[in-house]
Backbone as a printed PyTorch tensor [residue, N CA C, xyz], in Angstrom:
tensor([[[238.6830, 111.9830, 149.8470],
         [237.3350, 111.8080, 149.8640],
         [236.8000, 111.3620, 148.4500]],

        [[236.1970, 110.2570, 148.4060],
         [235.6590, 109.8340, 146.9800],
         [234.1700, 110.0160, 146.7840]],

        [[233.6970, 110.5050, 145.7530],
         [232.3290, 110.8380, 145.1860],
         [231.8480, 109.5840, 144.3520]],

        [[230.8380, 108.8780, 144.7290],
         [230.4840, 107.9150, 143.8500],
         [229.2260, 108.6160, 143.1680]],

        [[229.2440, 108.5000, 141.7220],
         [228.0530, 108.8470, 141.0760],
         [226.7470, 107.9920, 141.4820]],

        [[225.6190, 108.7020, 141.3510],
         [224.3710, 107.8560, 141.8500],
         [224.1300, 106.7470, 140.9960]],

        [[224.5940, 106.5140, 139.7200],
         [224.2680, 105.3260, 139.0570],
         [224.9250, 104.1430, 139.4030]],

        [[226.0390, 104.4190, 140.3240],
         [226.7340, 103.2340, 140.9040],
         [226.0640, 102.7660, 142.1120]],

        [[225.0030, 103.2750, 142.7000],
         [224.5410, 102.9600, 143.8000],
         [223.5050, 101.7200, 143.6070]],

        [[224.0590, 100.6070, 143.4270],
         [223.4910,  99.3140, 143.3020],
         [222.8020,  98.8790, 144.5820]],

        [[221.6700,  98.2240, 144.4380],
         [220.9020,  97.7610, 145.6830],
         [221.1460,  96.2790, 145.8020]],

        [[221.9940,  95.9900, 146.7790],
         [222.4170,  94.6680, 147.1770],
         [221.2690,  94.0000, 147.9380]],

        [[221.5460,  92.5190, 147.9800],
         [220.5100,  91.7550, 148.7320],
         [220.6420,  92.0540, 150.2910]],

        [[219.6930,  92.0670, 150.8700],
         [219.5720,  92.4070, 152.5540],
         [220.5460,  91.2420, 153.1850]],

        [[221.2900,  91.6270, 154.2080],
         [221.9420,  90.6950, 155.0440],
         [221.1180,  89.7050, 156.0510]],

        [[221.6010,  88.7170, 156.5230],
         [220.7770,  87.8370, 157.3810],
         [220.1890,  88.5950, 158.6260]],

        [[220.9850,  89.5550, 159.0260],
         [220.4030,  90.2530, 160.2220],
         [219.0130,  91.0310, 159.8030]],

        [[219.1130,  91.4540, 158.6140],
         [217.8160,  92.3020, 158.2580],
         [216.6720,  91.2660, 158.2060]],

        [[216.7850,  90.0950, 157.6650],
         [215.7380,  88.9890, 157.5340],
         [215.3930,  88.4400, 158.9460]],

        [[216.3770,  88.4840, 159.9330],
         [215.9300,  87.9980, 161.1990],
         [214.8930,  89.0620, 161.8510]],

        [[215.1890,  90.3010, 161.5180],
         [214.2030,  91.3770, 162.0230],
         [212.8860,  91.1260, 161.5400]],

        [[212.6130,  90.8170, 160.1410],
         [211.5280,  90.4580, 159.5060],
         [210.8300,  89.2260, 159.9990]],

        [[211.6750,  88.2040, 160.1510],
         [211.1220,  87.0210, 160.7240],
         [210.4630,  87.2140, 162.2090]],

        [[211.1610,  88.0460, 162.9730],
         [210.7160,  88.3400, 164.2930],
         [209.1450,  88.9740, 164.2830]],

        [[209.0360,  89.9370, 163.2390],
         [207.7900,  90.6190, 163.1620],
         [206.8010,  89.6990, 162.6130]],

        [[207.1970,  88.8590, 161.7500],
         [206.3550,  87.8930, 161.2530],
         [205.8210,  86.8250, 162.3780]],

        [[206.8020,  86.4470, 163.1430],
         [206.3480,  85.5510, 164.3010],
         [205.3630,  86.2260, 165.1860]],

        [[205.6600,  87.5650, 165.4750],
         [204.6290,  88.1980, 166.3830],
         [203.1650,  88.2130, 165.8120]],

        [[203.0060,  88.4740, 164.3340],
         [201.9560,  88.5510, 163.6500],
         [201.2020,  87.0700, 163.8150]],

        [[202.0150,  85.9700, 163.6070],
         [201.4900,  84.6300, 163.5770],
         [201.0460,  84.3620, 165.0450]],

        [[201.7610,  84.6930, 166.0170],
         [201.4000,  84.4280, 167.4950],
         [200.2560,  85.0420, 167.8710]],

        [[199.8330,  86.4640, 167.4060],
         [198.6410,  87.0620, 167.7500],
         [197.5030,  86.3140, 167.0800]],

        [[197.7590,  86.0550, 165.7120],
         [196.7930,  85.2870, 164.9630],
         [196.2190,  84.0560, 165.6620]],

        [[197.2120,  83.2090, 166.1650],
         [196.9410,  82.0520, 166.7520],
         [196.2400,  82.1710, 168.0420]],

        [[196.6250,  83.1190, 168.7490],
         [195.8460,  83.4750, 170.1260],
         [194.4060,  83.7410, 169.8430]],

        [[194.1550,  84.6880, 168.8070],
         [192.7640,  85.1670, 168.4060],
         [192.0360,  83.7900, 167.9470]],

        [[192.6630,  82.9810, 167.2630],
         [191.7480,  81.8150, 166.7710],
         [191.3910,  80.9710, 167.9570]],

        [[192.4550,  80.6820, 168.8760],
         [192.0360,  79.8540, 170.0020],
         [191.1140,  80.4820, 171.0450]],

        [[191.2650,  81.9150, 171.1440],
         [190.2590,  82.5220, 171.8880],
         [188.7470,  82.4580, 171.4270]],

        [[188.7060,  82.4140, 169.8830],
         [187.4120,  82.4590, 169.4620],
         [186.7560,  80.9540, 169.2280]],

        [[187.7850,  79.7820, 169.0890],
         [187.4000,  78.5280, 168.7730],
         [186.9280,  77.9690, 169.9580]],

        [[187.4050,  78.1000, 171.1290],
         [187.1330,  77.3290, 172.2810],
         [185.4550,  77.6520, 172.8090]],

        [[185.3550,  79.0650, 172.9720],
         [184.0900,  79.2060, 173.3170],
         [182.9330,  78.8070, 172.3130]],

        [[183.3100,  78.8860, 171.0690],
         [182.2270,  78.3510, 170.1710],
         [181.9020,  76.9380, 170.2840]],

        [[182.8880,  76.0970, 170.4440],
         [182.9620,  74.6850, 170.6270],
         [182.0210,  74.1600, 172.0200]],

        [[182.3230,  75.0570, 172.9870],
         [181.5110,  74.8630, 174.2840],
         [180.2360,  74.9700, 174.1230]],

        [[179.7100,  75.9310, 173.2970],
         [178.3740,  76.3560, 173.1950],
         [177.5520,  75.3490, 172.2670]],

        [[176.2270,  75.4000, 172.2620],
         [175.4070,  74.5120, 171.3670],
         [175.3080,  75.3690, 170.2780]],

        [[175.9180,  75.1820, 169.3510],
         [175.7180,  76.1280, 168.0720],
         [175.7490,  75.0820, 166.7210]],

        [[175.1400,  75.6490, 165.7510],
         [175.2670,  74.8700, 164.3600],
         [176.5460,  75.1320, 163.6290]],

        [[176.7470,  74.0580, 162.8520],
         [178.1320,  74.2950, 162.0950],
         [178.2990,  75.5850, 161.3990]],

        [[177.2070,  76.1280, 160.8610],
         [177.2750,  77.3500, 160.0860],
         [177.7600,  78.4450, 161.1530]],

        [[177.2370,  78.4730, 162.1900],
         [177.4050,  79.6110, 163.1750],
         [178.9900,  79.4620, 163.6510]],

        [[179.5360,  78.0590, 163.8310],
         [180.8280,  77.9240, 164.3150],
         [181.9130,  78.3900, 163.1300]],

        [[181.3320,  78.3640, 161.8080],
         [182.3120,  78.7350, 160.8650],
         [182.2080,  80.2490, 160.6310]],

        [[181.0660,  80.7890, 160.9240],
         [180.9150,  82.1560, 161.0050],
         [181.8330,  83.0180, 162.0130]],

        [[181.6840,  82.1850, 163.1760],
         [182.3420,  82.8390, 164.4050],
         [183.9690,  82.6630, 164.0670]],

        [[184.4140,  81.5280, 163.5740],
         [185.7510,  81.4380, 163.5200],
         [186.3880,  82.4100, 162.2480]],

        [[185.4650,  82.5220, 161.2930],
         [185.6900,  83.5840, 160.2720],
         [185.9970,  84.8930, 160.9230]],

        [[185.1170,  85.3480, 161.7220],
         [185.1570,  86.6560, 162.2920],
         [186.4990,  86.8220, 163.2250]],

        [[186.6510,  85.7040, 163.9500],
         [187.7020,  85.6580, 164.9250],
         [189.1300,  85.8150, 163.9800]],

        [[189.2110,  85.1700, 162.8690],
         [190.4360,  85.2910, 162.0020],
         [190.4730,  86.7170, 161.4820]],

        [[189.5030,  87.3530, 160.9560],
         [189.4820,  88.7240, 160.6340],
         [190.0130,  89.6800, 161.7000]],

        [[189.3930,  89.4860, 162.8490],
         [189.7030,  90.2440, 163.9650],
         [191.1890,  90.1400, 164.3660]],

        [[191.5360,  88.8760, 164.4050],
         [192.9460,  88.6640, 164.9800],
         [193.9910,  89.1570, 163.7940]],

        [[193.6290,  89.0410, 162.6440],
         [194.4770,  89.5670, 161.4270],
         [194.7250,  91.1300, 161.5560]],

        [[193.3890,  91.6510, 161.8690],
         [193.6870,  93.2400, 161.9000],
         [194.3690,  93.7360, 163.1020]],

        [[194.0580,  93.0320, 164.2670],
         [194.8840,  93.4540, 165.4890],
         [196.4440,  93.1130, 165.1840]],

        [[196.7450,  91.8390, 164.5620],
         [198.1710,  91.4850, 164.2760],
         [198.7630,  92.5800, 163.3200]],

        [[198.1540,  92.8900, 162.4010],
         [198.7000,  94.0730, 161.3190],
         [199.0060,  95.3290, 162.0810]],

        [[198.1150,  95.6900, 162.9870],
         [198.3200,  97.0450, 163.7960],
         [199.5230,  96.8150, 164.6420]],

        [[199.4960,  95.5550, 165.2650],
         [200.7760,  95.3880, 166.2780],
         [202.0330,  95.4300, 165.5580]],

        [[201.9730,  94.7670, 164.2720],
         [203.2190,  94.6360, 163.5750],
         [203.7820,  96.1160, 163.1470]],

        [[202.7890,  96.6900, 162.6680],
         [203.1820,  98.1780, 162.2540],
         [203.7970,  99.0780, 163.4350]],

        [[203.0800,  98.9910, 164.6100],
         [203.5740,  99.6880, 165.7960],
         [204.8870,  99.0470, 166.2590]],

        [[205.0440,  97.7250, 166.2180],
         [206.2040,  97.1060, 166.6580],
         [207.5340,  97.5020, 165.7010]],

        [[207.1780,  97.6100, 164.3040],
         [208.1790,  98.0390, 163.5430],
         [208.6820,  99.4230, 163.8010]],

        [[207.8260, 100.4870, 164.0880],
         [208.3130, 101.7310, 164.2990],
         [209.0370, 101.6090, 165.7130]],

        [[208.5670, 100.8340, 166.8490],
         [209.0720, 100.8640, 168.1240],
         [210.5130, 100.3400, 167.8190]],

        [[210.5770,  99.3160, 167.0780],
         [211.9780,  98.5640, 166.8870],
         [213.0310,  99.7610, 166.2610]],

        [[212.4520, 100.3560, 165.4330],
         [213.3390, 101.5630, 164.6800],
         [213.7870, 102.5280, 165.7880]],

        [[212.7390, 102.9000, 166.6510],
         [213.1120, 104.0790, 167.4900],
         [213.9920, 103.4630, 168.7710]],

        [[213.8570, 102.3050, 168.8810],
         [214.7980, 101.6450, 169.9880],
         [216.2480, 101.8100, 169.5340]],

        [[216.2840, 101.4230, 168.1590],
         [217.6280, 100.9320, 167.7480],
         [218.2700, 102.5270, 167.4320]],

        [[217.6190, 103.4890, 167.1470],
         [218.2160, 104.7840, 167.1150],
         [218.3330, 105.5230, 168.6090]],

        [[217.4700, 104.9460, 169.4930],
         [217.8820, 105.4430, 170.8550],
         [218.9730, 105.0170, 171.5160]],

        [[219.4830, 103.7260, 171.2030],
         [220.4390, 103.0800, 171.7000],
         [221.7750, 102.7750, 170.8630]],

        [[222.3280, 103.5980, 170.0090],
         [223.3010, 103.1880, 169.1930],
         [224.5000, 102.9210, 169.9070]],

        [[225.5640, 102.3910, 169.3280],
         [226.8240, 102.1860, 169.9310],
         [227.4180, 103.5520, 170.5790]],

        [[228.0830, 103.5070, 171.7540],
         [228.6570, 104.7300, 172.1750],
         [229.9710, 105.0210, 171.4340]],

        [[230.7350, 103.9770, 171.0790],
         [232.0110, 104.2710, 170.2290],
         [231.6550, 105.0020, 169.0670]],

        [[232.6230, 105.7630, 168.7330],
         [232.5890, 106.4730, 167.3180],
         [233.5420, 105.7710, 166.3440]],

        [[233.1700, 104.9190, 165.5680],
         [234.0220, 104.2670, 164.6170],
         [234.3260, 105.1580, 163.2850]],

        [[235.6300, 105.3520, 163.0100],
         [236.1840, 106.1630, 162.1430],
         [235.9850, 105.6320, 160.7570]],

        [[235.3450, 106.2410, 159.6850],
         [235.3260, 105.8450, 158.4060],
         [236.5310, 106.2360, 157.6540]],

        [[237.2990, 105.3140, 157.4200],
         [238.6710, 105.4290, 156.7050],
         [238.6050, 106.2200, 155.4010]],

        [[237.9270, 105.6170, 154.4920],
         [237.6360, 106.3100, 153.1630],
         [236.2930, 106.4560, 152.8810]],

        [[235.8500, 107.6430, 153.2670],
         [234.4080, 107.8580, 153.1590],
         [234.1260, 108.1910, 151.6060]],

        [[233.0320, 107.5000, 151.0170],
         [232.5970, 107.7930, 149.7670],
         [231.2570, 108.2020, 149.6180]],

        [[230.6790, 109.4120, 149.2510],
         [229.4780, 109.7290, 149.2630],
         [228.5000, 109.1270, 148.1950]],

        [[227.5940, 108.4600, 148.4310],
         [226.6450, 107.8370, 147.4090],
         [225.5940, 108.7970, 147.0330]],

        [[224.8070, 109.1290, 148.3300],
         [223.6830, 109.9200, 148.0240],
         [223.4930, 110.6340, 149.2830]],

        [[222.3700, 111.3680, 149.5230],
         [221.9960, 112.2990, 150.5750],
         [222.0570, 111.5990, 152.0070]],

        [[221.7750, 110.2610, 152.0300],
         [221.6530, 109.4420, 153.3040],
         [222.3740, 108.2670, 153.3040]],

        [[223.5210, 108.2360, 152.3340],
         [224.1340, 106.8610, 152.3340],
         [225.6200, 107.2900, 152.0150]],

        [[226.5360, 106.6590, 152.7210],
         [228.0800, 106.7580, 152.7790],
         [228.7470, 105.5270, 152.6930]],

        [[229.5900, 105.2110, 151.8770],
         [230.3850, 103.9080, 151.7860],
         [231.6640, 104.0990, 152.3860]],

        [[232.2040, 103.1980, 153.2580],
         [233.6090, 103.2910, 153.6310],
         [234.3500, 102.3560, 152.7290]],

        [[234.9830, 102.8630, 151.5980],
         [235.6690, 102.1090, 150.6210],
         [236.8610, 101.2610, 151.2510]],

        [[237.3830, 101.5180, 152.2870],
         [238.3630, 100.6190, 153.0420],
         [237.8170,  99.3250, 153.5100]],

        [[236.5370,  99.2780, 154.1440],
         [236.0420,  98.1700, 154.6950],
         [234.8470,  97.5390, 153.7760]],

        [[234.3180,  98.2690, 152.7710],
         [233.3150,  97.8990, 151.9720],
         [231.9700,  98.1610, 152.6250]],

        [[231.7580,  98.7600, 153.7470],
         [230.5290,  98.7690, 154.4830],
         [229.8340, 100.0530, 154.0970]],

        [[228.6110, 100.0550, 153.8080],
         [227.7870, 101.0710, 153.4080],
         [226.7850, 101.5410, 154.5190]],

        [[226.7700, 102.8090, 154.9040],
         [226.2280, 103.2660, 156.1050],
         [224.9370, 104.0830, 155.5280]],

        [[223.8290, 103.7630, 156.1050],
         [222.4890, 104.6030, 155.9140],
         [222.3400, 105.4230, 157.1830]],

        [[222.2790, 106.7440, 156.7930],
         [222.2050, 107.8020, 157.9800],
         [220.8590, 107.4130, 158.7730]],

        [[220.9810, 107.2950, 160.1100],
         [219.8540, 106.6900, 160.7800],
         [218.7140, 107.6810, 161.0970]],

        [[218.9340, 109.0440, 161.1050],
         [217.9780, 109.8750, 161.6320],
         [217.4520, 110.7480, 160.4990]],

        [[217.8960, 110.5640, 159.1800],
         [217.2350, 111.2460, 158.2210],
         [216.7070, 110.3140, 156.8940]],

        [[215.7620, 111.1310, 156.1900],
         [215.4030, 110.6190, 154.8270],
         [215.6980, 111.6260, 153.6950]],

        [[216.5160, 111.4860, 152.9310],
         [216.8100, 112.4660, 151.7700],
         [216.2770, 111.9900, 150.6600]],

        [[215.9580, 112.9560, 149.7050],
         [215.2720, 112.6010, 148.3610],
         [216.1270, 111.5320, 147.6030]],

        [[215.5300, 110.8740, 146.7860],
         [216.2220, 109.9660, 145.8730],
         [217.0200, 110.6270, 144.7630]],

        [[217.8910, 110.1300, 144.0400],
         [218.5350, 110.5440, 142.9890],
         [218.5380, 109.6550, 141.7960]],

        [[218.7510, 110.2900, 140.5870],
         [218.7170, 109.5350, 139.2790],
         [217.3550, 108.8360, 139.0480]],

        [[217.6450, 107.5690, 138.5840],
         [216.3350, 106.7380, 138.2260],
         [215.4320, 106.3890, 139.5050]],

        [[216.1220, 106.4450, 140.6450],
         [215.2010, 106.0310, 141.8210],
         [214.2240, 107.1030, 142.3060]],

        [[214.4260, 108.3140, 141.7540],
         [213.6430, 109.4830, 142.0030],
         [212.2160, 109.2540, 141.3480]],

        [[211.1320, 109.8730, 141.8280],
         [209.8510, 109.4930, 141.1930],
         [209.4290, 110.7520, 140.3770]],

        [[210.1800, 112.0080, 140.4120],
         [209.9720, 113.0840, 139.5880],
         [211.2610, 113.8540, 139.4810]],

        [[211.1390, 114.7630, 138.5630],
         [212.4610, 115.7040, 138.2940],
         [212.7320, 116.4920, 139.4950]],

        [[211.9400, 116.9300, 140.1170],
         [212.1910, 117.8650, 141.5070],
         [212.6910, 117.1060, 142.4710]],

        [[212.3670, 115.8060, 142.6570],
         [213.0110, 114.7760, 143.6870],
         [214.4090, 114.7250, 143.3310]],

        [[214.3870, 114.3970, 142.2450],
         [216.1410, 114.0010, 141.6360],
         [216.9110, 115.2020, 141.8910]],

        [[216.3750, 116.3480, 141.4500],
         [217.0920, 117.7200, 141.7440],
         [217.4100, 117.8950, 143.1270]],

        [[216.4340, 117.6640, 143.9630],
         [216.5680, 117.9310, 145.4520],
         [217.6330, 116.8230, 146.0400]],

        [[217.3810, 115.6790, 145.4610],
         [218.2070, 114.5050, 145.9840],
         [219.7990, 114.8470, 145.5260]],

        [[220.0450, 115.3910, 144.3580],
         [221.3570, 115.6940, 144.1650],
         [221.9650, 116.9420, 144.8750]],

        [[221.0340, 117.8250, 145.1190],
         [221.6480, 118.8430, 146.1770],
         [221.9820, 118.2350, 147.5560]],

        [[221.2170, 117.4240, 147.9550],
         [221.6010, 116.6880, 149.2960],
         [222.7390, 116.0890, 149.0160]],

        [[222.9440, 115.3130, 148.1620],
         [224.0880, 114.6200, 147.9400],
         [225.3310, 115.5670, 147.8710]],

        [[225.3550, 116.6710, 147.1270],
         [226.5080, 117.5870, 147.1010],
         [226.5850, 118.2420, 148.5250]],

        [[225.6190, 118.3270, 149.3850],
         [225.7040, 118.9910, 150.7260],
         [226.6740, 118.1440, 151.4350]],

        [[226.2700, 116.8550, 151.3640],
         [226.9900, 115.8650, 152.1140],
         [228.6110, 115.7360, 151.5490]],

        [[228.9630, 115.8800, 150.2550],
         [230.1200, 116.0470, 149.6410],
         [230.9080, 117.0270, 150.4600]],

        [[230.1150, 118.3920, 150.5480],
         [230.8490, 119.4930, 151.0320],
         [231.3100, 119.2910, 152.3870]],

        [[230.4690, 118.8190, 153.2200],
         [230.4280, 118.5380, 154.7670],
         [231.6690, 117.4720, 154.9140]],

        [[231.6080, 116.3870, 154.1520],
         [232.8170, 115.3520, 154.1890],
         [234.1440, 115.8640, 153.7460]],

        [[234.0950, 116.6450, 152.7790],
         [235.2870, 117.2890, 152.3210],
         [235.8780, 118.1180, 153.3050]],

        [[235.1990, 118.9960, 153.8920],
         [235.5400, 119.9500, 154.9780],
         [236.0190, 119.2110, 156.2410]],

        [[235.5310, 118.0580, 156.5090],
         [235.8690, 117.4320, 157.7780],
         [237.2070, 116.6930, 157.9060]],

        [[237.7590, 116.8260, 158.9370],
         [239.1720, 116.2070, 159.3250],
         [238.7480, 114.6330, 159.3680]],

        [[237.6790, 114.4940, 160.0350],
         [237.2240, 112.9760, 160.3380],
         [235.8870, 112.7770, 160.2090]],

        [[235.5920, 111.5770, 159.7400],
         [234.1460, 111.2200, 159.4640],
         [234.0190, 110.0570, 160.3320]],

        [[233.2140, 109.9200, 161.1820],
         [232.7500, 108.7630, 162.1330],
         [231.3940, 108.3190, 162.2260]],

        [[231.1600, 107.1540, 162.6700],
         [229.6620, 106.6560, 162.7050],
         [229.3810, 106.1240, 164.0630]],

        [[228.2410, 106.0520, 164.5340],
         [227.9130, 105.2700, 165.5860],
         [226.7730, 104.4770, 165.2250]],

        [[226.9330, 103.2710, 165.1640],
         [226.2880, 102.1310, 164.3800],
         [225.1120, 101.6900, 165.4070]],

        [[223.9150, 101.4620, 164.8110],
         [222.8010, 100.8580, 165.7050],
         [223.0780,  99.3060, 165.1530]],

        [[222.1050,  98.4510, 165.8560],
         [222.0540,  96.9730, 165.4190],
         [221.3020,  96.6570, 164.2190]],

        [[220.7240,  97.6020, 163.5590],
         [219.9920,  97.3630, 162.2410],
         [220.6900,  97.4510, 161.0700]],

        [[220.2460,  96.6730, 160.1090],
         [220.4310,  96.6150, 158.6750],
         [219.2840,  97.0600, 157.8250]],

        [[219.1910,  97.5860, 156.6520],
         [218.1590,  97.8840, 156.0060],
         [218.0430,  96.6830, 154.8640]],

        [[217.0880,  96.9810, 154.0090],
         [216.8330,  95.9790, 152.8370],
         [217.7000,  95.9520, 151.7780]],

        [[218.5430,  96.9650, 151.9080],
         [219.6620,  97.1320, 150.7410],
         [220.9460,  96.7770, 151.1570]],

        [[221.0590,  96.1800, 152.4770],
         [222.5010,  95.8500, 152.9050],
         [223.2450,  96.8700, 153.6370]],

        [[222.6030,  97.8880, 153.7860],
         [223.3350,  99.0610, 154.5280],
         [223.1390,  99.0760, 156.0450]],

        [[224.2900,  99.3310, 156.7640],
         [224.2110,  99.3770, 158.2270],
         [223.7310, 100.6010, 158.6900]],

        [[222.6810, 100.6670, 159.3320],
         [222.1120, 101.8350, 159.9610],
         [222.9740, 102.3040, 161.0860]],

        [[223.3320, 103.8130, 160.8650],
         [224.0970, 104.4420, 161.6980],
         [224.0620, 105.8770, 161.7320]],

        [[224.5010, 106.4210, 162.9050],
         [224.6420, 107.9780, 162.8810],
         [225.8900, 108.3680, 162.4060]],

        [[225.9930, 109.3150, 161.5440],
         [227.1050, 109.6570, 160.8760],
         [227.5600, 111.1440, 161.3210]],

        [[228.7260, 111.3990, 161.6410],
         [229.3320, 112.6550, 162.2180],
         [230.6160, 113.0460, 161.2790]],

        [[230.4550, 114.4030, 161.0510],
         [231.7080, 115.2040, 160.4800],
         [232.3940, 116.1060, 161.4370]],

        [[233.4270, 115.6710, 161.9820],
         [234.1110, 116.4380, 163.0370],
         [233.1910, 116.5210, 164.1190]],

        [[232.4890, 115.4690, 164.6800],
         [231.8750, 115.4510, 165.8020],
         [230.4690, 116.0820, 165.5550]],

        [[230.1390, 116.6170, 164.4190],
         [228.8990, 117.2080, 164.2210],
         [227.7590, 116.2050, 163.5900]],

        [[226.6080, 116.0670, 164.1620],
         [225.7570, 115.0590, 163.5220],
         [225.3510, 115.6320, 162.1370]],

        [[225.6310, 114.7560, 161.1030],
         [225.4570, 114.9300, 159.7900],
         [224.0170, 115.0510, 159.3360]],

        [[223.1580, 114.2130, 159.9120],
         [221.7690, 114.1130, 159.6070],
         [221.1220, 115.3400, 160.1640]],

        [[221.4180, 115.8290, 161.4060],
         [220.7460, 117.0340, 161.7170],
         [221.1710, 118.2520, 161.0710]],

        [[222.4340, 118.3460, 160.5790],
         [222.7180, 119.4710, 159.6880],
         [221.9770, 119.5290, 158.4030]],

        [[221.8260, 118.3670, 157.7490],
         [220.9810, 118.2000, 156.5170],
         [219.5560, 118.6830, 156.7650]],

        [[218.9780, 118.3490, 158.0390],
         [217.4770, 118.6820, 158.1430],
         [217.5520, 120.0700, 158.2450]],

        [[218.3680, 120.6000, 159.1190],
         [218.5200, 122.1270, 159.3280],
         [218.5620, 123.0010, 158.1590]],

        [[219.3380, 122.5620, 157.1650],
         [219.6240, 123.2310, 155.8120],
         [218.6360, 122.9830, 154.7290]],

        [[217.6610, 122.2350, 155.2200],
         [216.6700, 121.8310, 154.2410],
         [216.7110, 120.8220, 153.2240]],

        [[217.9040, 119.9650, 153.2580],
         [218.1670, 119.0170, 152.3000],
         [217.7370, 117.6910, 152.5920]],

        [[217.1560, 117.5730, 153.7820],
         [216.3740, 116.2380, 154.2510],
         [215.2780, 116.3670, 155.1850]],

        [[214.7800, 115.2030, 155.5570],
         [213.6530, 115.3250, 156.6080],
         [213.9500, 114.2650, 157.7350]],

        [[213.4140, 114.6000, 158.8190],
         [213.7760, 113.4440, 159.8810],
         [213.0960, 112.0780, 159.5870]],

        [[213.8450, 111.0480, 159.9500],
         [213.4590, 109.6500, 159.6740],
         [212.4530, 109.2190, 160.6280]],

        [[211.3880, 108.7840, 160.3740],
         [210.3110, 108.4570, 161.4810],
         [209.8540, 106.8630, 161.1500]],

        [[210.7310, 106.1040, 160.8540],
         [210.3420, 104.5840, 160.8500],
         [209.8600, 103.9930, 159.5330]],

        [[209.5280, 104.6600, 158.5770],
         [209.1290, 104.3130, 157.3100],
         [209.3280, 105.2480, 156.2890]],

        [[209.3810, 104.6540, 155.0930],
         [209.6050, 105.6670, 153.8610],
         [208.3280, 106.3020, 153.4830]],

        [[208.4070, 107.4510, 153.2310],
         [207.1450, 108.2550, 152.8950],
         [207.3380, 108.9440, 151.4540]],

        [[206.3270, 109.4100, 150.8300],
         [206.3970, 109.8950, 149.6240],
         [207.0060, 111.2890, 149.6250]],

        [[207.7940, 111.8060, 148.6690],
         [208.3040, 113.0650, 148.5000],
         [207.6200, 113.9960, 147.6970]],

        [[206.8390, 113.6850, 146.6610],
         [206.0000, 114.3090, 145.6750],
         [204.8040, 114.7620, 146.4000]],

        [[204.0650, 115.6940, 145.7330],
         [202.7730, 115.9270, 146.0150],
         [202.5720, 117.2140, 147.1930]],

        [[201.3720, 117.6250, 147.3230],
         [201.2310, 119.0090, 148.2770],
         [201.5730, 118.5210, 149.6280]],

        [[201.5060, 117.2690, 150.1110],
         [201.8040, 116.7370, 151.4530],
         [202.9520, 116.0190, 151.5050]],

        [[203.6450, 115.9150, 150.4260],
         [204.8760, 115.0070, 150.3690],
         [206.1480, 115.9200, 151.2120]],

        [[207.2240, 115.0630, 151.2570],
         [208.2860, 115.4570, 151.7770],
         [209.0270, 116.8950, 151.3370]],

        [[208.9210, 116.9520, 149.9350],
         [209.4410, 118.1820, 149.1310],
         [208.7340, 119.4790, 149.7610]],

        [[207.4430, 119.2410, 149.9250],
         [206.5930, 120.3590, 150.3820],
         [206.7760, 120.7500, 151.8260]],

        [[207.0340, 119.7300, 152.4720],
         [207.4430, 120.0310, 153.9750],
         [208.5790, 120.7010, 154.1460]],

        [[209.6620, 120.2550, 153.4060],
         [210.9260, 120.9520, 153.2670],
         [210.6550, 122.5250, 152.9360]],

        [[209.9560, 122.6960, 151.8440],
         [209.7480, 124.0040, 151.3770],
         [209.1630, 124.6960, 152.4850]],

        [[208.3000, 124.3740, 153.3130],
         [207.5350, 125.0470, 154.3560],
         [208.3370, 125.5000, 155.4260]],

        [[209.5420, 124.9060, 155.5410],
         [210.6660, 125.2860, 156.5400],
         [211.3820, 126.6370, 156.0370]],

        [[211.2970, 126.9280, 154.7910],
         [211.8670, 127.9440, 154.1320],
         [213.3750, 128.1920, 154.3530]],

        [[214.0190, 126.8490, 154.4720],
         [215.3840, 126.7480, 154.5980],
         [216.1600, 127.2970, 153.1900]],

        [[215.4920, 126.9940, 152.1620],
         [216.0830, 127.3890, 150.7560],
         [214.9100, 127.9130, 149.8580]],

        [[215.2680, 128.7780, 149.0670],
         [214.1550, 129.3710, 147.9660],
         [213.9240, 128.3530, 146.9980]],

        [[212.7060, 127.8360, 146.8930],
         [212.4070, 126.7370, 145.9480],
         [210.8740, 127.0430, 145.4860]],

        [[210.5930, 126.3190, 144.3850],
         [209.2550, 126.4690, 143.7280],
         [208.9280, 125.2230, 142.9110]],

        [[207.8420, 124.6170, 143.1580],
         [207.2330, 123.6410, 142.5040],
         [205.7160, 123.8310, 142.3990]],

        [[205.1210, 123.8300, 141.1800],
         [203.8000, 123.9350, 140.9040],
         [203.0260, 122.6260, 141.4870]],

        [[203.6470, 121.4990, 141.2150],
         [202.9660, 120.1500, 141.3530],
         [202.8490, 120.2090, 142.8690]],

        [[203.6650, 120.3940, 143.7840],
         [203.5280, 120.4590, 145.1500],
         [202.7580, 121.5090, 145.8970]],

        [[202.6150, 122.5070, 145.0280],
         [201.5090, 123.5690, 145.6360],
         [201.9380, 124.2630, 146.7520]],

        [[202.6360, 123.6800, 147.9060],
         [202.9740, 124.4540, 149.0660],
         [204.1690, 125.3340, 148.7440]],

        [[205.0520, 125.0590, 147.8120],
         [206.1700, 125.7210, 147.5380],
         [206.1820, 127.1100, 147.1330]],

        [[207.1410, 127.9820, 147.5070],
         [207.0190, 129.3190, 147.0340],
         [208.4270, 130.0760, 147.0380]],

        [[208.7480, 130.8530, 146.0300],
         [209.9960, 131.4470, 146.0830],
         [210.1310, 132.6560, 147.0080]],

        [[211.1240, 132.8600, 147.6730],
         [211.2190, 134.1630, 148.5150],
         [212.5050, 134.6780, 148.3770]]])
């Protein structure tokens, strides 16, 4: 097993599959906006209204359609993530040469594929962290993954059809058949992934939420909710 320092975690450009996903969501947004415009435009033209009233009605229609489209796009993105995680590949693919990059990323050095753990979000490490506490917790998460991978006789993945914006394949990762993501959450090194990146710092951030589980003794004045025990 190889350990990759956090500084080598370069962010690559997203693959075509990721952009197809973004194009699909953009298409939904544009379609709803167009339907809203048509629904507003036709009744206005059929009535006896002044040009100013027509412009006002169309502007209100555009605003309403845009707000509805944004709401649907956000819901659709979360649903897309949930469906991908709900129906991963049944086959366990063996990671031939697992290299731990951070708490939620593993590289298969044999194939060059990087896997993003599908069901968790771990704190960032190094320069990607927003505060020293997050960097510290991110390093602890990375070392926890290193320990689990080192002990495992086999590391496998069940891939979803998704890729993220950094070129990582979204997949469930297993160490000797045990779900690595669930183990990290249970031990207080990560939190469940809910379809979008959330902040780690602050009294309502992910670090405070992990602290409330009392999985590990921690203390952070900035996050407020942490306490030693």
